[in-house]
KEKE-3310 file (N, C-alpha, C; in steps of 0.2 Angstrom, whole numbers, plus 5000, padded with zeros to 4 digits):
npx = (5617:5608:5592:5582:5567:5560:5548:5552:5564:5576:5587:5602:5614:5631:5647:5663:5678:5694:5711:5715:5708:5691:5678:5663:5647:5633:5621:5611:5596:5585:5567:5559:5562:5574:5592:5609:5614:5619:5633:5637:5650:5652:5655:5668:5685:5687:5691:5689:5695:5688:5675:5663:5663:5663:5651:5642:5645:5640:5626:5622:5624:5614:5603:5601:5596:5586:5578:5578:5583:5576:5586:5592:5601:5606:5599:5602:5597:5601:5613)
npy = (5790:5777:5773:5765:5763:5758:5752:5758:5764:5771:5767:5771:5770:5773:5781:5778:5786:5780:5778:5785:5779:5772:5765:5755:5757:5756:5767:5769:5776:5781:5784:5791:5802:5808:5810:5804:5796:5778:5771:5757:5747:5738:5724:5718:5719:5725:5740:5756:5766:5778:5789:5788:5775:5767:5771:5766:5752:5750:5753:5742:5732:5737:5734:5721:5722:5716:5720:5731:5728:5730:5736:5744:5738:5732:5719:5707:5699:5682:5677)
npz = (5406:5413:5420:5433:5441:5456:5469:5481:5479:5468:5455:5446:5432:5435:5438:5445:5449:5448:5452:5440:5431:5427:5436:5434:5441:5451:5457:5471:5478:5490:5487:5495:5509:5506:5507:5503:5488:5487:5482:5472:5467:5452:5441:5445:5445:5433:5424:5416:5402:5399:5406:5400:5393:5405:5411:5401:5402:5415:5413:5406:5416:5425:5418:5422:5434:5447:5458:5472:5489:5506:5513:5504:5495:5480:5470:5459:5443:5441:5429)
capx = (5615:5602:5588:5576:5563:5556:5543:5555:5571:5578:5594:5605:5621:5636:5654:5668:5685:5699:5718:5716:5703:5684:5674:5656:5644:5625:5619:5604:5594:5578:5563:5557:5566:5581:5598:5613:5614:5624:5637:5639:5654:5650:5661:5674:5692:5687:5691:5688:5699:5684:5669:5658:5664:5661:5644:5639:5645:5635:5620:5621:5623:5608:5597:5600:5594:5579:5575:5582:5580:5574:5592:5595:5606:5604:5598:5603:5595:5607:5614)
capy = (5787:5773:5773:5760:5765:5753:5755:5763:5766:5772:5765:5773:5769:5778:5780:5780:5787:5775:5777:5787:5775:5773:5759:5755:5757:5757:5771:5768:5781:5780:5789:5795:5804:5811:5806:5803:5789:5774:5768:5750:5745:5732:5722:5717:5718:5729:5747:5758:5772:5784:5788:5786:5768:5764:5772:5761:5745:5751:5753:5735:5729:5740:5730:5715:5723:5713:5724:5734:5726:5735:5740:5748:5734:5729:5712:5706:5693:5678:5677)
capz = (5412:5413:5427:5435:5447:5460:5474:5486:5477:5461:5453:5440:5431:5438:5437:5451:5447:5453:5450:5434:5426:5429:5437:5433:5447:5452:5463:5473:5482:5492:5484:5501:5514:5504:5508:5497:5485:5489:5475:5472:5461:5448:5436:5449:5442:5427:5424:5409:5401:5399:5410:5395:5393:5412:5411:5396:5405:5421:5411:5404:5422:5427:5415:5425:5441:5448:5463:5478:5495:5511:5515:5498:5492:5473:5469:5451:5440:5439:5422)
cpx = (5608:5598:5583:5573:5559:5552:5546:5561:5571:5586:5596:5612:5625:5643:5658:5675:5689:5706:5718:5712:5696:5681:5667:5653:5636:5624:5612:5602:5586:5574:5560:5562:5573:5587:5602:5613:5620:5627:5639:5643:5652:5656:5667:5680:5692:5687:5691:5692:5695:5678:5663:5658:5661:5654:5640:5639:5640:5628:5618:5620:5616:5602:5596:5597:5587:5575:5580:5579:5579:5580:5595:5600:5603:5604:5597:5600:5601:5607:5615)
cpy = (5783:5773:5768:5763:5759:5756:5760:5766:5767:5770:5768:5771:5774:5776:5782:5780:5783:5775:5779:5784:5776:5766:5760:5754:5758:5761:5770:5773:5780:5785:5793:5796:5807:5806:5805:5796:5785:5771:5761:5748:5739:5730:5722:5716:5722:5736:5749:5765:5778:5783:5786:5778:5764:5765:5767:5754:5745:5750:5746:5731:5731:5736:5724:5715:5721:5718:5727:5732:5732:5739:5744:5744:5731:5722:5711:5699:5689:5677:5669)
cpz = (5411:5420:5427:5441:5450:5465:5478:5485:5470:5460:5447:5439:5433:5437:5443:5448:5451:5449:5442:5428:5429:5430:5436:5440:5446:5458:5464:5478:5484:5489:5489:5506:5512:5505:5502:5494:5487:5482:5477:5466:5458:5443:5439:5444:5435:5428:5417:5408:5401:5404:5406:5394:5399:5413:5407:5399:5411:5419:5409:5410:5425:5424:5418:5432:5442:5452:5468:5484:5500:5513:5510:5494:5485:5473:5461:5449:5439:5431:5420)
residu = (MET:ALA:ARG:LYS:VAL:PHE:GLU:HIS:HIS:GLU:ALA:VAL:SER:ALA:VAL:VAL:PRO:GLU:ALA:GLY:ARG:TYR:ARG:ALA:ALA:ILE:ALA:VAL:LYS:ALA:LEU:GLN:GLY:GLY:GLY:ALA:PRO:ARG:PHE:HIS:LYS:VAL:LEU:GLU:GLY:GLN:SER:PHE:ALA:THR:ALA:HIS:GLU:ALA:ASP:GLY:ALA:ALA:ALA:GLU:VAL:LEU:SER:THR:LEU:ALA:HIS:VAL:ASP:GLU:GLU:GLY:GLU:PRO:VAL:PHE:THR:PRO:ILE)
# end
């Protein structure tokens, strides 16, 4: 699991099970006030055989995360 911390949020690489496979995701959580993280699936159209592979792919995507906006939505650096 990879992690990035911003002023008001933290983001971590995550995995979402889907139809016997795994999707890469980024989980975003506010640093203040608690609450559950929000999962944002990434790499549309791609799934992975193992959770480990999906988390590795999510970590790569997390490296392009520029910031998290006020509503908790991830904003990525254009490639």
